[in-house]
BATI-511042 format. One record per residue: residue number from 0; residue in three letters; x, y, z of N, C-alpha, C in turn. Coordinates in Angstrom, 1 decimal, padded with zeros to 4 digits. Each point is the difference from the previous one (the first is absolute). Layout:
<pts>
 dovex roro n.east n.north   n.up ca.east ca.north  ca.up c.east c.north   c.up
   NUM  Ala      X       Y      Z       X        Y      Z      X       Y      Z
...
</pts>
This chain:
<pts>
 dovex roro n.east n.north   n.up ca.east ca.north  ca.up c.east c.north   c.up
     0  Met -022.1  -005.9  027.4   000.6    001.2 -000.4 -001.0   000.8 -000.8
     1  Ala -000.2   001.2  000.3  -001.0    000.8 -000.7  000.5   000.4 -001.5
     2  Lys -001.0  -000.1 -000.9   000.4    000.4 -001.4  000.2   001.4 -000.1
     3  Arg  001.2   000.4 -000.6   000.4    001.4 -000.2 -000.5   000.4 -001.4
     4  Gly -000.2   001.3 -000.1  -000.4    000.7 -001.2  001.2   000.4 -000.7
     5  Pro -000.2   000.7 -001.2   001.2    000.4 -000.7  000.9   001.1  000.8
     6  Val  001.2   000.0 -000.3   000.9    000.9  000.7  000.5   001.0 -001.0
     7  Leu -000.2   001.3  000.2   000.6    001.0 -000.8  001.5   000.1  000.2
     8  Asp  000.8  -000.4 -001.0   001.4   -000.1  000.3  000.9   000.6 -001.2
     9  Gln -000.7   000.5 -001.0   000.8    000.4 -001.2 -000.7   001.1 -000.8
    10  Leu  000.8   000.9 -000.5  -000.4    001.0 -000.9  001.0   000.0 -001.2
    11  Asn -000.3  -000.3 -001.2   000.8    000.0 -001.2 -000.3   001.3 -000.7
    12  Leu  001.1   000.7 -000.4  -000.1    001.2 -000.8  000.7  -000.3 -001.3
    13  Val -000.6   000.2 -001.1   000.5   -000.3 -001.3  000.6   001.4 -000.5
    14  Ala  001.4   000.0 -000.1   000.7    001.3 -000.3  000.1   000.1 -001.5
    15  Arg -000.3   001.1 -000.5   000.2    000.4 -001.4  001.6   000.1 -000.2
    16  Asp  000.6   000.6  000.9   001.5    000.1  000.0  000.5  -000.5  001.3
    17  Phe  000.5  -001.2 -000.2   000.3   -000.8  001.3  001.2   000.8  000.8
    18  Glu  001.0   000.5 -000.8   001.1    000.7  000.7 -000.5   001.2  000.7
    19  Ala -000.8   000.8 -000.5  -000.6    001.2  000.5 -000.8  -000.3  001.2
    20  Ser -000.8  -001.0  000.0  -000.9   -000.4  001.1  001.0  -000.5  001.1
    21  Ala  001.0  -000.8 -000.2   000.8   -000.4  001.0  000.8   001.1  000.7
    22  Ala  000.4   000.9 -000.8   000.7    001.3  000.5 -000.9   000.8  000.9
    23  Phe -001.2   000.1 -000.5  -001.1    000.8  000.9 -000.1  -000.7  001.4
    24  Tyr -000.2  -001.3  000.0  -000.3   -000.6  001.3  001.2  -000.1  000.9
    25  Arg  001.3   000.0 -000.7   001.2    000.1  000.8  000.1   001.4  000.6
    26  Gln -000.3   001.0 -000.9   000.0    001.4  000.6 -001.1   000.1  001.1
    27  Leu -001.0  -000.6 -000.1  -001.1    000.1  001.1  000.6  -000.7  001.3
    28  Gly  001.0  -000.8 -000.1   000.6   -000.6  001.1 -000.2  -001.5  000.2
    29  Leu -000.4  -000.6 -001.0  -000.2   -001.4  000.0  001.2  -000.7 -000.6
    30  Glu  000.3  -001.2  000.6   001.1   -000.9 -000.5 -000.5  -000.7 -001.3
    31  Val  000.3   000.4 -001.2  -000.3   -000.7 -001.2  001.2  -000.8 -000.5
    32  Pro -000.2  -001.2  000.0   001.2   -000.9 -000.4  000.2   000.2 -001.4
    33  Glu  001.3  -000.2 -000.5   000.3   -000.1 -001.3 -000.7  -001.0 -000.8
    34  Ala -000.5   000.3 -001.2  -000.9   -001.0 -000.7  000.5  -000.1 -001.4
    35  Pro  001.2  -000.9 -000.2   000.4   -000.2 -001.3 -001.0  -000.6 -000.9
    36  Glu  000.2   000.4 -001.4  -001.0   -000.5 -001.0  000.3  -001.5 -000.3
    37  Ser -001.0  -000.8 -000.1   000.1   -001.4 -000.4 -001.2  -000.3 -000.9
    38  Phe  000.3  -000.3 -001.3  -001.0   -000.3 -001.0 -001.0   001.2 -000.2
    39  Gly  000.6   001.2  000.2  -000.8    001.3 -000.1 -000.8   000.3  001.2
    40  Ile  000.1  -000.7  001.0  -000.9    000.1  001.3  000.8   000.7  001.0
    41  Arg -000.7   000.9  000.7   000.6    000.8  001.1 -001.0  -000.2  001.1
    42  His  000.5  -000.2  001.2  -000.9   -000.2  001.3  000.9   000.4  001.2
    43  Ala -000.6   000.7  000.9   000.6    000.3  001.3 -001.0  -000.1  001.1
    44  Asp  000.3  -000.8  000.9  -000.9   -000.3  001.2  000.6   000.9  001.2
    45  Leu -000.9   001.0  000.4   000.3    000.7  001.1 -000.7  -000.4  001.2
    46  Ala  000.7  -000.9  000.8  -000.6   -000.6  001.1  000.0   000.8  001.3
    47  Phe -001.2   000.0  000.7  -000.1    000.8  001.2  000.0  -000.9  001.2
    48  Pro  000.4   000.5  001.2   000.1   -000.9  001.2 -001.4  -000.6  000.3
    49  Ser -001.0   000.6 -000.4  -001.4   -000.6  000.3 -000.3  -001.2 -000.8
    50  Gly  000.8  -000.3 -001.0  -000.3   -001.1 -001.0 -000.7   000.6 -001.2
    51  Phe -000.3   001.2 -000.1  -000.6    000.6 -001.1  001.0   000.2 -001.1
    52  Ser -000.3  -000.2 -001.2   000.9    000.2 -001.2 -000.5   000.9 -001.0
    53  Leu  000.8   001.0 -000.3  -000.3    001.0 -001.1  001.1  -000.5 -001.1
    54  Asp -000.7  -000.4 -001.2   000.8   -000.6 -001.0 -000.1   001.0 -001.3
    55  Leu  001.2   000.2 -000.6   000.1    000.8 -001.2  000.2  -001.0 -001.2
    56  Asp -000.8   000.0 -000.9   000.1   -000.9 -001.2  000.1   001.0 -001.2
    57  Asn  000.7  -000.6 -001.1   000.0    000.8 -001.2 -001.2  -000.5 -000.8
    58  Glu -000.3   000.6 -001.1  -001.2   -000.4 -000.8  000.2  -001.4 -000.6
    59  Lys  001.2  -000.4 -000.3   000.3   -001.4 -000.6 -000.4  -000.9  001.0
    60  Leu  000.4   000.1  001.2  -000.4   -001.0  001.1 -001.4   000.0  000.3
    61  Ala -000.7   001.2 -000.1  -001.5    000.0  000.3 -000.7  -000.8 -001.2
    62  Ser  000.5   000.1 -001.2  -000.6   -000.7 -001.1  000.1  -001.5  000.2
    63  Val  001.1  -000.4  000.8   000.2   -001.5  000.1 -001.0  -000.6  001.1
    64  Tyr -000.2   000.7  001.1  -000.9   -000.6  001.0 -001.5   000.5  000.0
    65  Asn -000.2   001.0 -000.8  -001.4    000.5  000.1 -000.5   000.2 -001.5
    66  Ala -000.9  -000.9 -000.4  -000.5    000.0 -001.4 -000.6   001.3 -000.4
    67  Ser -000.5   000.8  000.9  -000.7    001.3 -000.4  001.2   000.9 -000.6
    68  Trp  001.2  -000.2  000.4   001.0    000.8 -000.6  000.3  -000.2 -001.4
    69  Arg -000.5  -001.1 -000.5   000.1   -000.3 -001.5 -001.2   000.6 -000.8
    70  Arg -000.9   000.6  000.8  -001.2    000.7 -000.6  000.0   001.5  000.6
    71  Pro  000.5   000.9 -000.8   000.2    001.3  000.4 -001.3   000.7  000.6
    72  Glu -001.1  -000.4 -000.3  -001.2    000.7  000.5 -000.3  -000.4  001.5
    73  Ser  000.7  -001.0  000.6  -000.4   -000.4  001.3  001.3   000.1  000.9
    74  Arg  001.1   000.7 -000.4   001.1    000.1  000.8 -000.2   000.9  001.2
    75  Ala  000.6  -000.5  001.2   000.0    000.9  001.2  001.3   000.1  000.5
    76  Arg  000.4   001.1  000.5   001.4    000.3  000.4  000.3  -000.6  001.4
    77  Ala -001.0  -000.2  000.8   000.1   -000.6  001.3 -000.8  -001.3  000.1
    78  Leu  000.5  -000.9  000.8  -000.6   -001.2  000.3  000.1  -000.3  001.5
    79  Ile -001.2  -000.2  000.6  -000.1   -000.2  001.4  000.1  -001.4  000.3
    80  Gly  001.0  -000.5  000.8   000.1   -001.5  000.2 -000.5  -000.5  001.2
    81  Phe -000.7  -001.1  000.1  -000.5   -000.7  001.1  000.5  -001.4  000.0
    82  Arg  000.5  -000.4  001.2   000.5   -001.4  000.1 -001.1  -000.9  000.6
    83  Phe -000.2  -001.1 -000.6  -000.9   -001.1  000.4  000.8  -001.1  000.6
    84  Glu -000.6  -000.8  000.9   000.8   -001.1  000.7  000.4  -001.1 -001.0
    85  Thr -000.8  -000.3 -001.0   000.2   -001.1 -000.9 -000.1   000.3 -001.4
    86  Arg  000.5  -000.9 -000.9  -000.3    000.1 -001.4 -001.4  -000.1 -000.4
    87  Asp -000.8  -001.0  000.7  -001.3   -000.2 -000.2 -000.8   001.2  000.4
    88  Ala  000.4   000.7  001.0  -000.8    001.2  000.5  000.1   001.1 -001.1
    89  Val  001.1   000.1 -000.8   000.1    001.0 -001.0 -001.0  -000.4 -001.1
    90  Asp  000.0  -001.3 -000.4  -001.0   -000.3 -001.0 -001.4   000.2  000.4
    91  Ala -000.4  -000.4  001.3  -001.3    000.2  000.4 -000.4   001.4  000.1
    92  Lys  000.8   000.9  000.5  -000.3    001.5  000.1 -000.2   000.5 -001.4
    93  Tyr  000.9  -000.3 -000.9  -000.1    000.5 -001.4 -001.4  -000.4 -000.6
    94  Ala -000.4  -001.2  000.2  -001.2   -000.6 -000.6 -001.2   000.8  000.8
    95  Glu  000.1   000.2  001.2  -001.1    000.7  000.7 -000.2   001.5 -000.5
    96  Leu  001.2   000.6 -000.2  -000.1    001.4 -000.3 -000.4   000.2 -001.4
    97  Thr  000.5  -000.8 -001.0  -000.4    000.2 -001.3 -001.5  -000.5 -000.2
    98  Ala -000.4  -000.9  000.7  -001.4   -000.5  000.0 -000.9   001.1  000.5
    99  Ala  000.5   000.9  000.8  -000.7    001.1  000.5  000.0   001.2 -000.9
   100  Gly  000.6  -000.2 -001.2   000.0    001.1 -001.0  001.2   000.8  000.0
   101  His  001.0  -000.2  000.8   001.3    000.7  000.0  000.8  -000.5 -001.1
   102  Pro  000.6   000.9 -000.9   000.8   -000.4 -001.1  001.2  -000.8  000.4
   103  Gly  000.2  -001.1 -000.6   001.3   -000.7  000.2  001.1   000.6 -001.0
   104  Arg  001.0   000.4  000.6   001.2    000.6 -000.8  001.0  -001.1 -000.3
   105  Gln  000.2  -001.0  000.9   001.0   -001.0 -000.2 -000.6  -001.3  000.7
   106  Val -000.3  -001.0 -000.9  -000.4   -001.3  000.6  000.9  -000.6  000.9
   107  Pro -000.3  -000.7  001.0   001.0   -000.6  000.9  001.0  -000.9 -000.8
   108  Tyr  001.2   000.1  000.4   001.1   -000.8 -000.7  001.1  -000.2  001.0
   109  Asp  000.9  -000.9 -000.3   001.3   -000.2  000.7  001.1   000.8 -000.6
   110  Thr  000.5   001.0  000.8   000.9    001.0 -000.4  001.4  -000.6  000.0
   111  Phe  000.9   000.8 -000.7   001.4   -000.4 -000.1  000.7   000.2  001.5
   112  Trp -000.6   000.8  000.8   000.6    000.1  001.4 -000.5  -001.0  000.9
   113  Gly -001.0  -000.9 -000.4  -000.4   -001.1  000.8 -001.4   000.1  000.6
   114  Ala -000.6   001.1 -000.1  -001.3    000.2  000.7 -001.2  -000.2 -001.0
   115  Arg -001.1  -000.3  000.5  -001.3    000.0 -000.7 -000.5   001.5  000.0
   116  Tyr -000.3   000.4 -001.2  -000.3    001.5 -000.1 -001.1   000.4 -000.9
   117  Ala -000.9   000.9  000.3  -001.1    000.4 -000.8 -000.1   001.5  000.2
   118  Ile -000.8   000.7 -000.8  -000.3    001.5  000.1 -001.4   000.1 -000.4
   119  Val -000.8   000.8  000.8  -001.3    000.5 -000.3  000.0   001.5  000.1
   120  Ala -001.0   000.7 -000.6  -000.2    001.4  000.1 -001.1   000.3  001.1
   121  Asp  000.4   001.0  000.7  -001.1    000.4  001.0 -001.0   001.0 -000.8
   122  Pro -001.1   000.4  000.8  -001.0    000.7 -000.9  000.5   001.3 -000.5
   123  Asp  001.2   000.6  000.4   000.5    001.2 -000.6  001.1  -000.3 -001.1
   124  Gly  000.2  -001.3 -000.2   001.0   -000.3 -001.1  001.4  -000.3  000.5
   125  Asn  000.2   000.0  001.4   001.3   -000.2  000.5  000.3  -001.5 -000.1
   126  Asp  001.2  -000.3 -000.3   000.4   -001.4  000.0  000.3  -000.6  001.4
   127  Val -000.5  -001.1  000.3   000.1   -000.6  001.4  000.7  -001.4 -000.3
   128  Gly  001.1  -000.2  000.6   000.7   -001.3 -000.2 -000.4  -001.0  001.1
   129  Leu  000.0  -001.2 -000.3  -000.4   -001.1  001.0  001.2  -000.9 -000.2
   130  Met  000.7  -000.2  001.2   001.2   -000.8 -000.2  000.2  -001.1  001.2
   131  Ser  000.4  -001.2 -000.4   000.3   -001.0  001.1  001.5   000.3  000.4
   132  Pro  000.4  -000.6  001.2   001.4    000.0  000.2  000.9  -000.7 -001.2
   133  Pro  001.1   000.6 -000.2   000.8   -000.8 -001.1  000.5  -001.3  000.5
   134  Asp  000.0  -000.9 -000.9   000.5   -001.3  000.2  001.4  -000.2 -000.8
   135  Pro  001.1   000.0  000.7   001.3   -000.1 -000.8  000.0  -001.1 -001.0
   136  Ala -000.6  -001.1  000.3   000.1   -001.1 -000.9 -000.8   000.3 -001.3
   137  Arg -000.8   001.0  000.0  -000.8    000.3 -001.3  000.6   001.2 -000.7
   138  Arg  001.2   000.6  000.4   000.6    001.1 -000.8  000.5  -000.5 -001.3
   139  Ser  000.2   001.0 -000.9   000.5   -000.3 -001.3  000.6   001.2 -000.6
   140  Trp  001.0  -000.1 -000.9   000.6    001.1 -000.7  000.5  -000.4 -001.3
   141  Pro -000.1   000.8 -001.0  -000.5    001.3  000.0 -001.5   000.1  000.0
   142  Pro -000.6   001.1  000.4  -001.4    000.1  000.1 -000.7  -000.1 -001.3
   143  Lys -001.2  -000.6  000.0  -000.9   -000.2 -001.1 -001.2   000.9  000.2
   144  Ser -000.6   000.5 -001.1  -001.1    000.9  000.2 -001.2  -000.8  000.6
   145  Ser -000.7   000.6  000.8  -001.2   -000.6  000.7 -001.1  -000.4 -001.0
   146  Pro -000.8  -000.9  000.3  -001.1   -000.2 -001.0 -001.0   001.2  000.0
   147  Asp -000.6   000.2 -001.2  -000.9    001.0 -000.2 -001.2   000.0  000.8
   148  Ala -000.5   001.0  000.5  -001.2    000.0  000.8 -001.2  -000.2 -000.7
</pts>
């Protein structure tokens, strides 16, 4: 079987006002699921038939999974997400990109939703997420803040 590269499958938008953002995308014509607050966290996954996911996150959630959100000087409102086939592939790609001089925003770690996850910045400062498929056996709740980058 041929080795696949990363798959663009997610765009996370960090909403200043979660309700206003959800209302906007509903008015645009998208189905935005209700997102009750839990531990101050708000998240809505807008899944498309193609498998692409547009996710709305509030700032509290962004600060849990992205260490750069705990440093105001490096916050980005959008995060472009790429899926990798394995947990090891996430670690390897993060190491490769940071060794090439791209800033690490979030070191690889095991998330509360069960995936291996890391974030690097592209040359323009955009956050780029690297994520393995979630493993249900690795899920945990409530979420704990990610390790600092």
